[in-house]
N, C-alpha and C positions, 0 to 999 in steps of 0.2 A: 504494499500500499503507499502509496507516493505521500509526500508532506502536507499537500494541498488535499488530498482524499483523508486525512488524517484531522488536519484541522477541522474540515468540513464535518466530519464526523462528530468532533469533540462538541463543534456547535451546535450539531442538531441537538444533542444530550442536554446541552446547558438550557438550550431555548426549551426542551420537554420540560426540564427542572424547574425553570422559572415561572412557564407556562402553570403546572400543575400547581405551584406553591400560590400564585395569584388567585388561580380557582377554587381552590380546595380552600384557602383562606377565605374565601367571598362566600361558597356556596356550600361548605363542610365538604367530608370526604365522599360520605354516600351517594351525593348528587351528580357527582362528575364522572363522566366513562371515558373511556380511553379514546374513543373517537374525538370526543370535545377537548381533549386535553390535546392530542395531535392537532387538532384545527386550529386550536388556540397558537401552537407554536409554529404552525406554518408548514408542519411537515406532513407527511403521510401516515396512514395507519402501519402500514410494513416497516415505515422508518421505527418507529413507536417501538415494533417489536424487535428491532434488531439491537434496539438499547435495553429493553425491560422486558422482563417475561411476563409480567404481569401490573394492573393499577399498583398492587400490594407492594410489588418488589421496586417501583419508582418511589413509593411514600416510606419503602425501609429506606433507601438512598438518602431522600430528604431528611430521614432520623438519623442516620449515619452522620451525615453533613453538620446538621444542627448540634448532635452530642458533641463532635470533636470541637466544634465551635465556643461549647460551654465546657468545657474541659477544664482551661486554666483556670474559669472562676470555681469550680468544684475542687481544683487540686490546691487552690491560692491556701487553703486553710496549714497544709503543710509546709509551708514558707513564713506561718506565722505561731504564736504563741499557742499550739492546740489542746493545751492544757488550763488555757485560761478562759473563765466562763464570759467574760464579757466579748473576748475577741471568738469565741464560738458563737456567741447570740449575734455577733454582728456579720459574722459568714453566712448563718442560715439568713437572716434577714437580707442580705445580698442576693442571696441565690431567689430568696420567693421573689423580689423585687425585678431580678432580670427575667423570671416567669412571667410575671404579670407583663413587662413588654414584649414578652414573645406569646403571649396570650392566644391569637388566632393559630398558628402553627401548632402549638402545643394541643390545642382543641382537636385539631387534623390529625394528631399521633394518636391520641386517645380513642377516637373514633375508629382509627384504622386497628389499631390493638382489639378493639371490641368485634369486629368484623373476620379479620384475617388470620388464620391461626400462626402462621409464621411469624406475625410481628412481634408476638408476644415474646419468641425467642430473640428478636431483634434487641427489644429492651432488657432481658435476661443478659444478655451476651454484655452488653454497655456495662452493668453492675459488676459484672465479674471483672471486668478490662478497670474500672474504676478502683476496685478493691487493690488489685494487680498495682497499678500507678501510685495511690496512696500507701502502698508498703513501701515506695520507695522514701518515702520521709516519716512515715508515723508508726512506729514499731510494732504499734497494736494490729497493724492490717498488712502485716509483713506473714502472711499465712498460706500454708499449701493445703489446698481442698483434698487432696487426695493422702494427707497422711492423719491417721486417724486422732493423732495429738492437736492437731488443728482443727477437725473438723466440725468441733463446736464454735470455737471462736470465728470461724470462716463463715457459717451460717448465721451467727448474732451479726457479722459484721454484713452480711448480705442483707438480712432482714432491715438494719439500722439506715443501710444508706437507702434501701428501697422506700422507707418510708419516709425519710426525708425529700427524695425526690417527688412522691406521689403526694405528699402534702404540699409541696411547690408547686405541682399541674395545678392542683385544688387551688392555691390561692392565684394562678392565673387565672381562674374562673371566678372568682370571688366568692367558692363555695363552702361548705361545710366548716369545721372547727379551725382551718387553715387562716381563716378569717381572724380568728380570737388571736390577741397576740401573746396568749398563753402557749399557743401551739409552738412558738419559735423557742419560748423556756423551754418547755417539754423535752423537745426533740433536742434541746442543747444539754439539757440534763442526760439525757441518753447518752450523746455521743460525748460528752464528758466521763460517764460512766464507763464507757467501754474503752476510752484512749488510757483513761487512769487506773483501770484493774491491774493490780500487782500479779494475778497470775492470769497468763493468757493461752499456755499450751500446755499446761500441767505437766510441765517438765520441771 
């Protein structure tokens, strides 16, 4: 494939992603079809399927890109005093505020997660990756899920991060207990309890 063809293929992929983002955010994940995305991107249905196997696969790629963009914010706690209460609360508040700013696309991901079986695994893989990356900065997260001595700690880490991310999504929608200031305090206390625990691996 020549350079021009590669660039053209990449351009059409980005056009599809941009068109899908706009359409999903305006109308929701459920209401938009592959044909509508392709038309909005100015490409054919065949071109869509050259890049993505389905609408769910395109949404998963949008989630991957969004997750990578959010990763520095999530990892920022590792560069701060992660054992200090006010530092942790400020970090979680920052995450919630960033999610509010990204509310429309987060709602799309929640809808895709509800409809597409494979999308859930995409989200779960992200949390697993987040544990690994946090483990480079915070000893409590340096866990091997395949090591029986680490297994309990790893599951606890997974559930902790899932809850923080999930409530951040609810904050973006202005829904549930995530709107209560106590939610940040309680999540922060759980995070502190995890990172400050003296015995993590049972060794």
